[in-house]
C-alpha positions as CSV (number, residue, x, y, z in Angstrom):
1,M,-6.6,-83.2,-75.0
2,F,-8.7,-82.6,-71.9
3,A,-12.4,-83.4,-71.8
4,T,-15.3,-83.8,-69.3
5,S,-18.5,-85.8,-69.6
6,G,-21.5,-86.5,-67.5
7,L,-21.5,-90.2,-68.4
8,P,-18.6,-92.7,-68.3
9,E,-16.6,-93.2,-71.5
10,F,-17.6,-96.3,-73.5
11,P,-14.3,-98.0,-74.3
12,P,-15.2,-99.3,-77.8
13,M,-16.3,-95.8,-78.8
14,P,-14.4,-93.2,-76.8
15,F,-16.2,-89.8,-77.0
16,A,-12.8,-88.1,-77.4
17,R,-12.0,-90.0,-80.6
18,P,-13.9,-87.7,-83.0
19,L,-12.2,-84.6,-81.5
20,S,-8.8,-86.2,-81.6
21,R,-9.3,-87.1,-85.3
22,L,-10.5,-83.5,-86.1
23,L,-7.5,-82.0,-84.4
24,A,-5.2,-84.4,-86.3
25,R,-6.8,-83.4,-89.7
26,K,-6.1,-79.8,-88.8
27,G,-2.4,-80.5,-88.3
28,F,-2.3,-80.8,-84.5
29,E,-0.4,-83.6,-82.8
30,V,-2.5,-85.2,-80.1
31,A,0.0,-86.5,-77.5
32,G,-2.7,-88.0,-75.3
33,S,-6.1,-87.5,-73.8
34,F,-7.6,-87.1,-70.3
35,S,-11.2,-87.2,-69.4
36,C,-13.2,-87.2,-66.2
37,R,-16.8,-87.0,-65.1
38,A,-18.3,-83.6,-64.7
39,F,-21.5,-81.7,-64.0
40,D,-23.9,-82.3,-66.8
41,T,-27.3,-80.8,-67.5
42,W,-27.9,-82.5,-70.9
43,A,-31.6,-82.9,-71.7
44,P,-32.4,-86.2,-70.0
45,F,-30.6,-85.0,-66.8
46,R,-32.1,-81.5,-66.7
47,P,-35.4,-82.4,-64.9
48,V,-33.4,-83.7,-61.9
49,G,-31.0,-80.7,-61.9
50,G,-28.1,-82.5,-63.6
51,I,-25.7,-85.2,-62.6
52,N,-22.2,-85.2,-61.1
53,K,-22.9,-81.9,-59.3
54,Q,-19.7,-82.1,-57.3
55,R,-17.4,-83.0,-60.3
56,P,-14.7,-82.4,-61.3
57,D,-13.5,-82.7,-57.7
58,D,-10.0,-82.5,-56.1
59,A,-9.2,-86.0,-57.2
60,D,-10.1,-85.3,-60.8
61,L,-8.1,-82.1,-60.8
62,A,-5.1,-84.0,-59.3
63,A,-5.4,-86.7,-62.0
64,A,-5.6,-83.9,-64.7
65,H,-2.5,-82.3,-63.2
66,A,-0.6,-85.6,-63.2
67,F,-1.6,-86.2,-66.9
68,A,-0.3,-82.7,-67.9
69,A,2.9,-83.3,-65.9
70,R,3.5,-86.6,-67.8
71,L,3.1,-84.7,-71.1
72,L,5.6,-82.1,-70.0
73,D,8.1,-84.7,-68.9
74,G,8.0,-86.5,-72.2
75,P,8.7,-90.1,-72.9
76,G,12.1,-90.1,-71.1
77,P,15.4,-91.5,-72.2
78,T,15.5,-94.8,-74.1
79,A,18.2,-97.5,-73.5
């Protein structure tokens, strides 16, 4: 699962958890999740033109690519 957010994820309550649970209830297997900061114009940020205007950036996209590559590679052989 891939997600973006204007604010950092709060570890005790990850914002991706509800979506992950919804997908699981619908029969999807969620093999992992990736999230990064992104441009956000949610109501409190709208008056200042939004936040994270340059995100996702090249580093975020490289991290997303690496996450997807790990999913494609699978868990690898076990001893």
